[in-house]
Backbone as numpy.savetxt, mean C-alpha at the origin, in Angstrom:
# Nx Ny Nz CAx CAy CAz Cx Cy Cz
-4.89 -16.03 -10.36 -4.68 -14.64 -10.03 -3.76 -14.55 -8.80
-2.61 -13.95 -8.96 -1.66 -13.84 -7.86 -1.82 -12.49 -7.18
-2.04 -12.50 -5.87 -2.15 -11.30 -5.06 -0.92 -11.23 -4.17
-0.14 -10.16 -4.29 1.15 -10.08 -3.59 1.13 -9.11 -2.42
-0.03 -8.56 -2.11 -0.14 -7.59 -1.01 0.13 -8.27 0.33
0.61 -7.53 1.35 0.76 -8.12 2.69 -0.52 -8.77 3.16
-0.38 -9.83 3.95 -1.49 -10.74 4.23 -2.76 -10.05 4.72
-2.66 -9.19 5.74 -3.87 -8.60 6.30 -4.54 -7.64 5.33
-3.75 -6.95 4.52 -4.33 -6.01 3.58 -4.85 -6.68 2.31
-4.54 -7.97 2.13 -4.98 -8.67 0.93 -6.43 -9.11 1.00
-7.00 -9.20 2.19 -8.30 -9.84 2.37 -9.40 -9.20 1.55
-9.46 -7.87 1.53 -10.54 -7.19 0.80 -10.45 -7.44 -0.69
-9.25 -7.33 -1.25 -9.07 -7.57 -2.68 -9.37 -9.02 -3.03
-8.91 -9.93 -2.21 -9.18 -11.35 -2.45 -10.67 -11.64 -2.46
-11.40 -11.06 -1.53 -12.85 -11.27 -1.46 -13.54 -10.74 -2.71
-13.12 -9.57 -3.19 -13.73 -9.01 -4.40 -13.44 -9.90 -5.61
-12.21 -10.36 -5.74 -11.84 -11.20 -6.87 -12.60 -12.52 -6.84
-12.69 -13.13 -5.66 -13.40 -14.40 -5.54 -14.88 -14.22 -5.88
-15.47 -13.10 -5.47 -16.89 -12.85 -5.77 -17.13 -12.72 -7.26
-16.10 -12.33 -8.01 -16.22 -12.19 -9.46 -15.86 -13.49 -10.20
-15.57 -14.54 -9.45 -15.28 -15.83 -10.06 -13.82 -16.15 -10.25
-12.94 -15.26 -9.80 -11.50 -15.54 -9.91 -11.08 -16.51 -8.82
-9.87 -17.05 -8.99 -9.30 -17.97 -8.00 -8.00 -17.37 -7.48
-8.10 -16.47 -6.52 -6.90 -15.77 -6.05 -5.92 -16.71 -5.35
-4.65 -16.52 -5.65 -3.56 -17.16 -4.94 -2.81 -16.06 -4.21
-2.77 -16.16 -2.88 -2.15 -15.10 -2.08 -0.71 -15.48 -1.74
0.20 -14.61 -2.14 1.60 -14.78 -1.75 2.13 -13.41 -1.34
2.07 -13.09 -0.05 2.54 -11.77 0.40 4.02 -11.58 0.09
4.31 -10.57 -0.71 5.71 -10.30 -1.09 6.41 -9.42 -0.07
5.66 -8.91 0.90 6.22 -8.14 2.00 5.59 -8.61 3.30
6.40 -8.79 4.31 5.92 -9.12 5.64 5.97 -7.84 6.47
4.85 -7.51 7.13 4.77 -6.31 7.95 4.96 -6.70 9.41
5.90 -6.02 10.08 6.24 -6.32 11.47 6.12 -5.06 12.32
5.84 -5.22 13.60 5.83 -4.05 14.49 7.23 -3.49 14.64
7.36 -2.25 15.11 8.70 -1.68 15.29 9.50 -2.46 16.32
10.80 -2.51 16.12 11.65 -3.21 17.07 11.64 -2.52 18.43
11.43 -1.21 18.42 11.39 -0.42 19.65 10.20 0.53 19.56
9.27 0.44 20.50 8.07 1.25 20.46 8.24 2.62 21.12
9.42 2.94 21.60 9.58 4.16 22.40 9.17 5.41 21.62
9.61 5.53 20.37 9.28 6.71 19.58 7.78 6.79 19.31
7.16 5.65 19.04 5.72 5.63 18.79 4.95 6.02 20.05
5.38 5.51 21.19 4.70 5.86 22.45 4.85 7.36 22.75
6.01 7.92 22.46 6.21 9.36 22.68 5.30 10.17 21.77
5.17 9.72 20.52 4.29 10.44 19.58 2.85 10.39 20.05
2.40 9.24 20.54 1.02 9.13 21.04 0.80 10.06 22.23
1.79 10.18 23.08 1.66 11.04 24.27 1.64 12.52 23.90
2.15 12.84 22.71 2.27 14.25 22.31 1.32 14.62 21.17
0.31 13.82 20.91 -0.55 14.07 19.76 -1.24 15.43 19.82
-1.51 15.92 21.01 -2.20 17.20 21.11 -1.33 18.38 20.70
-0.06 18.13 20.41 0.82 19.20 19.93 0.72 19.40 18.41
0.04 18.47 17.74 -0.02 18.51 16.28 -1.38 19.00 15.79
-1.36 19.55 14.57 -2.58 19.96 13.88 -3.08 18.89 12.93
-2.15 18.14 12.36 -2.45 17.17 11.31 -1.69 15.88 11.57
-2.37 14.74 11.39 -1.73 13.42 11.42 -1.99 12.73 10.08
-0.93 12.29 9.43 -1.06 11.60 8.14 -0.62 10.15 8.34
-1.47 9.23 7.95 -1.15 7.80 7.97 -0.97 7.37 6.52
0.23 6.87 6.19 0.57 6.66 4.78 -0.05 5.40 4.20
-0.58 4.51 5.03 -1.13 3.25 4.54 -1.98 2.61 5.63
-2.70 1.56 5.23 -3.46 0.80 6.23 -2.52 0.15 7.25
-1.30 -0.21 6.82 -0.33 -0.75 7.77 0.04 0.28 8.83
0.18 1.53 8.41 0.50 2.59 9.36 -0.64 2.76 10.37
-1.87 2.57 9.92 -3.01 2.63 10.84 -2.96 1.46 11.82
-2.78 0.27 11.29 -2.80 -0.92 12.13 -1.77 -0.85 13.24
-0.57 -0.37 12.91 0.52 -0.38 13.88 0.74 0.96 14.56
0.15 2.04 14.01 0.49 3.35 14.52 -0.63 4.15 15.14
-1.88 3.75 14.93 -2.97 4.57 15.46 -3.11 4.34 16.97
-3.36 5.40 17.73 -3.55 5.21 19.17 -4.97 4.75 19.47
-5.24 4.44 20.71 -6.60 4.14 21.11 -7.49 5.35 20.82
-8.74 5.08 20.44 -9.62 6.16 20.02 -9.78 7.24 21.09
-9.76 6.84 22.36 -9.96 7.83 23.42 -8.74 8.71 23.65
-7.63 8.40 22.95 -6.42 9.22 23.06 -6.27 10.16 21.86
-7.26 10.15 20.96 -7.18 10.99 19.77 -7.69 12.39 20.09
-6.86 13.42 20.00 -7.31 14.77 20.33 -8.42 15.24 19.39
-9.45 15.87 19.91 -10.58 16.26 19.05 -10.21 17.28 17.99
-9.13 18.04 18.18 -8.74 19.04 17.19 -7.76 18.50 16.15
-7.30 17.26 16.30 -6.30 16.70 15.39 -6.99 16.18 14.13
-6.57 16.69 12.98 -7.16 16.29 11.70 -6.38 15.13 11.10
-7.09 14.12 10.62 -6.46 12.94 10.04 -6.53 13.00 8.52
-5.43 12.58 7.90 -5.36 12.51 6.44 -4.85 11.12 6.04
-5.34 10.65 4.90 -4.95 9.34 4.38 -4.77 9.45 2.87
-3.89 8.64 2.28 -3.65 8.74 0.84 -4.72 8.08 -0.02
-5.67 7.37 0.59 -6.70 6.72 -0.21 -7.81 6.17 0.65
-8.87 5.66 0.01 -10.04 5.20 0.76 -9.77 3.99 1.64
-8.84 3.12 1.27 -8.54 1.96 2.10 -7.96 2.36 3.43
-7.04 3.31 3.41 -6.44 3.78 4.65 -7.46 4.56 5.47
-8.30 5.35 4.81 -9.35 6.08 5.52 -10.32 5.12 6.19
-10.66 4.02 5.50 -11.56 3.02 6.09 -10.91 2.36 7.30
-9.60 2.09 7.21 -8.90 1.50 8.36 -8.92 2.47 9.54
-8.76 3.75 9.28 -8.82 4.74 10.35 -10.21 4.77 10.99
-11.25 4.74 10.16 -12.61 4.74 10.69 -12.86 3.52 11.55
-12.35 2.37 11.12 -12.51 1.14 11.90 -11.79 1.23 13.24
-10.74 2.05 13.28 -9.99 2.23 14.53 -10.55 3.36 15.38
-11.63 3.98 14.93 -12.28 5.03 15.71 -11.89 6.44 15.35
-11.11 6.60 14.25 -10.72 7.93 13.79 -11.52 8.23 12.52
-12.56 9.02 12.66 -13.49 9.25 11.56 -13.14 10.51 10.77
-13.76 10.61 9.59 -13.67 11.82 8.75 -12.25 12.13 8.29
-11.46 11.10 8.01 -10.13 11.35 7.45 -10.28 11.93 6.05
-9.46 12.91 5.74 -9.47 13.53 4.42 -8.58 12.74 3.48
-9.06 12.49 2.25 -8.28 11.78 1.25 -8.14 12.66 0.01
-7.18 12.37 -0.86 -6.98 13.20 -2.06 -8.17 13.16 -3.00
-8.27 14.21 -3.78 -9.30 14.27 -4.82 -8.75 13.92 -6.19
-7.42 13.78 -6.28 -6.79 13.51 -7.58 -6.26 12.08 -7.61
-5.03 11.89 -7.18 -4.45 10.54 -7.15 -4.30 10.09 -5.70
-4.42 8.79 -5.48 -4.35 8.25 -4.12 -2.90 7.96 -3.75
-2.16 9.02 -3.46 -0.75 8.88 -3.11 -0.27 10.18 -2.48
1.03 10.27 -2.23 1.59 11.48 -1.61 1.33 12.70 -2.47
1.47 12.54 -3.78 1.23 13.67 -4.67 -0.21 14.15 -4.59
-1.14 13.21 -4.44 -2.53 13.60 -4.27 -2.78 14.35 -2.98
-2.14 13.90 -1.90 -2.25 14.62 -0.63 -1.70 16.04 -0.76
-0.57 16.17 -1.41 0.06 17.49 -1.55 -0.76 18.43 -2.42
-1.63 17.87 -3.26 -2.47 18.70 -4.12 -3.72 19.21 -3.40
-3.97 18.72 -2.18 -5.14 19.18 -1.44 -4.99 20.65 -1.05
-6.09 21.40 -1.06 -6.01 22.81 -0.62 -5.46 22.96 0.80
-5.69 21.95 1.65 -5.21 22.01 3.03 -3.70 22.17 3.12
-2.97 21.67 2.09 -1.52 21.70 2.13 -0.91 22.65 1.12
-1.74 23.52 0.56 -1.20 24.49 -0.41 -0.31 25.52 0.28
-0.73 25.98 1.46 0.04 26.95 2.22 0.03 26.54 3.70
0.80 25.49 4.05 0.72 24.95 5.40 1.69 25.58 6.40
2.18 26.77 6.11 3.15 27.40 7.01 2.59 27.47 8.42
3.39 27.01 9.38 2.97 27.00 10.77 2.19 25.77 11.19
1.80 24.92 10.24 1.06 23.70 10.56 2.01 22.65 11.12
1.60 22.02 12.21 2.41 20.96 12.83 1.87 19.61 12.38
2.72 18.86 11.69 2.31 17.61 11.03 3.10 16.44 11.59
2.40 15.33 11.87 3.06 14.08 12.21 2.68 13.05 11.15
3.67 12.35 10.62 3.46 11.36 9.57 3.80 9.98 10.12
2.81 9.11 10.16 3.00 7.73 10.59 3.27 6.89 9.34
4.38 6.18 9.34 4.81 5.45 8.15 5.65 4.25 8.55
6.10 3.49 7.56 7.02 2.39 7.81 8.44 2.89 7.95
9.29 2.06 8.50 10.69 2.39 8.66 11.34 2.60 7.29
11.92 3.77 7.09 12.60 4.04 5.83 11.68 4.37 4.68
10.51 4.92 4.92 9.58 5.28 3.85 10.07 6.46 3.03
9.28 6.79 1.99 9.63 7.92 1.12 9.65 9.23 1.90
10.50 10.14 1.47 10.63 11.44 2.12 9.87 12.54 1.40
9.33 12.24 0.22 8.77 13.28 -0.63 7.67 14.08 0.06
6.75 13.40 0.71 5.62 14.08 1.35 6.11 15.06 2.42
6.91 14.55 3.35 7.39 15.40 4.43 8.29 16.51 3.94
9.19 16.20 2.99 10.11 17.22 2.49 9.35 18.36 1.82
8.31 18.01 1.07 7.54 19.05 0.38 6.76 19.91 1.38
6.18 19.28 2.39 5.47 20.05 3.41 6.42 20.97 4.16
7.61 20.48 4.45 8.61 21.33 5.11 8.97 22.53 4.23
9.16 22.25 2.93 9.51 23.33 2.02 8.41 24.38 1.93
7.19 23.96 2.20 6.07 24.90 2.17 5.83 25.57 3.52
6.66 25.26 4.50 6.60 25.96 5.78 6.03 25.19 6.94
5.62 23.95 6.74 5.09 23.15 7.84 6.22 22.60 8.70
5.89 22.26 9.94 6.79 21.52 10.81 6.39 20.06 10.75
7.32 19.18 10.41 6.99 17.77 10.15 7.82 16.85 11.02
7.16 15.90 11.66 7.83 14.82 12.39 7.41 13.48 11.78
8.37 12.60 11.59 8.08 11.24 11.13 8.02 10.30 12.34
7.12 9.34 12.28 7.08 8.27 13.29 7.05 6.95 12.55
8.10 6.15 12.71 8.15 4.81 12.11 7.38 3.86 13.01
6.26 3.36 12.52 5.40 2.52 13.37 5.35 1.06 12.92
6.04 0.72 11.83 6.12 -0.69 11.43 7.37 -0.89 10.58
7.73 -2.15 10.41 8.88 -2.52 9.58 8.41 -3.42 8.44
9.11 -3.34 7.33 8.85 -4.22 6.19 10.01 -5.21 6.06
9.68 -6.45 5.71 10.71 -7.47 5.53 10.32 -8.39 4.39
11.31 -9.02 3.79 11.03 -10.01 2.75 10.53 -11.30 3.40
9.69 -12.06 2.70 9.21 -13.33 3.25 10.38 -14.28 3.50
10.26 -15.08 4.56 11.31 -16.03 4.91 10.88 -17.48 4.71
9.63 -17.69 4.32 9.09 -19.05 4.27 9.32 -19.76 2.95
9.96 -19.08 1.98 10.17 -19.71 0.69 8.99 -19.53 -0.24
9.17 -19.91 -1.50 8.16 -19.68 -2.52 7.68 -20.96 -3.17
7.73 -22.08 -2.43 7.38 -23.37 -3.03 5.99 -23.41 -3.62
4.99 -22.90 -2.88 3.62 -22.93 -3.40 3.45 -22.06 -4.62
4.12 -20.92 -4.66 4.05 -20.04 -5.82 4.70 -20.68 -7.03
5.86 -21.28 -6.83 6.56 -21.95 -7.93 5.68 -23.06 -8.51
5.04 -23.81 -7.64 4.15 -24.89 -8.10 3.00 -24.33 -8.92
2.38 -23.24 -8.46 1.26 -22.65 -9.19 1.70 -22.14 -10.56
2.89 -21.56 -10.63 3.40 -21.07 -11.90 3.65 -22.22 -12.87
4.28 -23.27 -12.41 4.65 -24.37 -13.30 3.46 -25.21 -13.72
2.40 -25.17 -12.92 1.17 -25.88 -13.29 0.23 -25.03 -14.12
0.60 -23.78 -14.40 -0.21 -22.91 -15.23 -1.49 -22.44 -14.57
-1.51 -22.35 -13.22 -2.72 -21.95 -12.51 -2.85 -20.45 -12.32
-1.87 -19.70 -12.79 -1.91 -18.25 -12.65 -2.04 -17.59 -14.02
-2.91 -16.60 -14.11 -3.15 -15.92 -15.38 -2.89 -14.42 -15.30
-2.61 -13.91 -14.12 -2.31 -12.49 -13.94 -1.75 -12.31 -12.54
-1.12 -11.16 -12.29 -0.70 -10.84 -10.94 -0.97 -9.37 -10.65
-1.15 -9.07 -9.38 -1.31 -7.69 -8.94 -0.10 -7.31 -8.11
0.40 -6.10 -8.36 1.59 -5.60 -7.67 1.24 -4.26 -7.05
1.38 -4.14 -5.74 1.02 -2.90 -5.06 2.20 -2.25 -4.36
3.41 -2.72 -4.65 4.60 -2.15 -4.01 5.83 -2.49 -4.83
6.66 -1.49 -5.09 7.93 -1.76 -5.79 8.84 -2.63 -4.93
8.84 -2.40 -3.64 9.66 -3.21 -2.75 9.20 -4.66 -2.76
7.89 -4.87 -2.75 7.37 -6.23 -2.81 7.76 -6.92 -4.11
7.75 -6.18 -5.21 8.17 -6.74 -6.49 9.63 -7.16 -6.44
10.47 -6.33 -5.86 11.89 -6.68 -5.74 12.06 -7.94 -4.89
11.30 -8.02 -3.80 11.37 -9.21 -2.95 10.96 -10.46 -3.72
9.90 -10.32 -4.49 9.39 -11.45 -5.26 10.44 -11.94 -6.25
11.07 -11.03 -6.95 12.10 -11.42 -7.92 13.27 -12.11 -7.24
13.60 -11.67 -6.03 14.72 -12.26 -5.31 14.45 -13.65 -4.79
13.17 -13.99 -4.62 12.80 -15.29 -4.07 12.73 -16.40 -5.12
12.51 -16.03 -6.38 12.23 -17.03 -7.41 13.48 -17.44 -8.17
13.53 -18.70 -8.58 14.60 -19.16 -9.45 14.36 -18.62 -10.86
15.35 -18.76 -11.73 15.30 -18.15 -13.06 14.09 -18.61 -13.87
13.77 -19.89 -13.84 12.65 -20.40 -14.64 11.32 -19.90 -14.09
11.17 -19.90 -12.79 9.92 -19.41 -12.19 9.75 -17.92 -12.47
10.84 -17.16 -12.41 10.76 -15.74 -12.70 10.38 -15.51 -14.17
10.91 -16.34 -15.05 10.55 -16.23 -16.47 9.06 -16.45 -16.65
8.52 -17.46 -15.98 7.10 -17.75 -16.08 6.26 -16.61 -15.51
6.72 -16.04 -14.40 5.99 -14.93 -13.80 5.91 -13.75 -14.75
6.98 -13.51 -15.49 7.03 -12.35 -16.39 6.16 -12.55 -17.63
5.66 -13.74 -17.86 4.72 -13.95 -18.97 3.31 -13.50 -18.61
3.06 -13.24 -17.33 1.72 -12.85 -16.88 1.54 -11.34 -16.96
0.34 -10.87 -17.32 0.10 -9.43 -17.22 0.13 -9.00 -15.76
0.82 -7.91 -15.49 0.98 -7.42 -14.12 0.19 -6.13 -13.95
-0.79 -6.16 -13.07 -1.68 -5.02 -12.86 -1.18 -4.21 -11.66
-0.96 -2.93 -11.88 -0.37 -2.08 -10.85 -1.19 -0.79 -10.71
-1.38 -0.30 -9.47 -2.24 0.86 -9.26 -1.54 2.21 -9.28
-0.23 2.22 -9.58 0.49 3.49 -9.51 1.60 3.52 -10.56
1.79 4.67 -11.22 2.83 4.76 -12.26 4.23 4.43 -11.76
4.53 4.75 -10.51 5.86 4.48 -9.97 6.12 2.97 -9.93
5.11 2.21 -9.53 5.26 0.75 -9.49 5.31 0.20 -10.91
4.51 0.77 -11.80 4.53 0.32 -13.20 5.91 0.52 -13.81
6.54 1.65 -13.52 7.87 1.91 -14.07 8.89 0.90 -13.56
8.80 0.56 -12.28 9.72 -0.43 -11.71 9.48 -1.80 -12.34
8.21 -2.18 -12.50 7.89 -3.48 -13.09 8.40 -3.56 -14.53
8.20 -2.50 -15.30 8.67 -2.49 -16.68 10.19 -2.57 -16.75
10.87 -1.91 -15.83 12.33 -1.95 -15.81 12.85 -3.36 -15.54
12.05 -4.16 -14.82 12.45 -5.53 -14.51 11.96 -6.54 -15.55
11.28 -6.05 -16.58 10.86 -6.93 -17.67 9.45 -7.47 -17.58
8.63 -6.88 -16.73 7.23 -7.30 -16.62 6.36 -6.49 -17.58
5.28 -7.11 -18.02 4.28 -6.42 -18.85 3.30 -5.74 -17.91
3.64 -4.52 -17.49 2.85 -3.81 -16.49 1.66 -3.11 -17.13
0.51 -3.25 -16.50 -0.71 -2.59 -16.95 -1.16 -1.66 -15.82
-1.08 -0.36 -16.05 -1.45 0.61 -15.02 -2.97 0.70 -14.93
-3.48 0.69 -13.71 -4.92 0.77 -13.47 -5.21 2.03 -12.65
-6.47 2.23 -12.31 -6.80 3.27 -11.35 -6.28 2.88 -9.98
-6.34 3.83 -9.05 -5.83 3.58 -7.72 -6.73 2.71 -6.88
-6.16 2.19 -5.79 -6.86 1.39 -4.79 -7.39 0.09 -5.40
-8.10 -0.69 -4.57 -8.61 -1.98 -5.02 -9.59 -1.82 -6.18
-10.41 -0.77 -6.13 -11.40 -0.57 -7.18 -10.73 -0.44 -8.55
-9.60 0.27 -8.59 -8.89 0.42 -9.85 -8.31 -0.89 -10.33
-7.73 -1.67 -9.42 -7.19 -2.97 -9.80 -8.27 -3.88 -10.35
-9.39 -3.93 -9.65 -10.49 -4.81 -10.08 -11.02 -4.37 -11.44
-11.20 -3.07 -11.63 -11.69 -2.57 -12.92 -10.72 -2.91 -14.05
-9.41 -2.75 -13.78 -8.43 -3.09 -14.80 -8.43 -4.57 -15.14
-8.57 -5.42 -14.14 -8.63 -6.86 -14.37 -9.87 -7.24 -15.16
-11.00 -6.66 -14.82 -12.25 -6.96 -15.53 -12.13 -6.56 -17.01
-11.57 -5.38 -17.24 -11.42 -4.92 -18.62 -10.49 -5.84 -19.41
-9.39 -6.24 -18.78 -8.43 -7.11 -19.46 -9.05 -8.46 -19.81
-9.67 -9.11 -18.84 -10.17 -10.46 -19.07 -11.44 -10.48 -19.91
-12.09 -9.34 -20.07 -13.22 -9.27 -20.99 -12.76 -9.52 -22.43
-11.52 -9.12 -22.75 -10.99 -9.34 -24.09 -9.91 -10.41 -24.14
-9.56 -10.97 -22.98 -8.57 -12.05 -22.91 -9.13 -13.17 -22.01
-10.21 -13.80 -22.44 -10.82 -14.82 -21.57 -9.89 -16.00 -21.32
-10.02 -16.58 -20.14 -9.20 -17.73 -19.76 -9.93 -19.00 -20.17
-9.23 -19.88 -20.87 -9.81 -21.16 -21.26 -9.66 -22.14 -20.12
-10.77 -22.73 -19.71 -10.71 -23.74 -18.64 -10.08 -25.01 -19.17
-9.24 -25.66 -18.33 -8.58 -26.90 -18.78 -9.60 -28.02 -18.97
């Protein structure tokens, strides 16, 4: 089982898979780095009391962007796109983050009643450098004031893919999980033609239609699951119930 999530965010999924008897192989397809310049982030932390809403787009945004708990204004409402990000916020001392009731993504956040008519609401969005604009653009169109804060950077791995290539050629992988279109692109760029061919023979489990569409466009057999880790695990369990792995 190949897990391609960034290293720190992979731990929970890996633990769940191992508890179910899988043998996870972790190969982070994206490296998460702090911002090259913290000035904008520090300014945002100093001005948090000017905002009504803070949205953290991922657990990475929490890890690199959340202020110390004693600097969190009591009137500032926190929002997260899913339970993993909300749990990361709670661990950082920011409790009661609101998450979507529909899909765990920007579209789910926008479907919340809180953002149906946000005119006059002051929103700060903590995200990675160069993230999607859809959430902020839609809130602006609905009348909110929106500021973006880039609190981390994404990069392709620089250490090479030797261990992954070995696992593929030895037949030790039976599925992969993909949680980012960018990570998938990085993965394809790192592998030689034969290793990429072998990777594409594996069922690819993805938690979001956007990632599934990208995987299918690149020739992967994408299987869309429910959102978050729970959805990935449920999809894997369902698949392997009817596609058991034969032990060598």
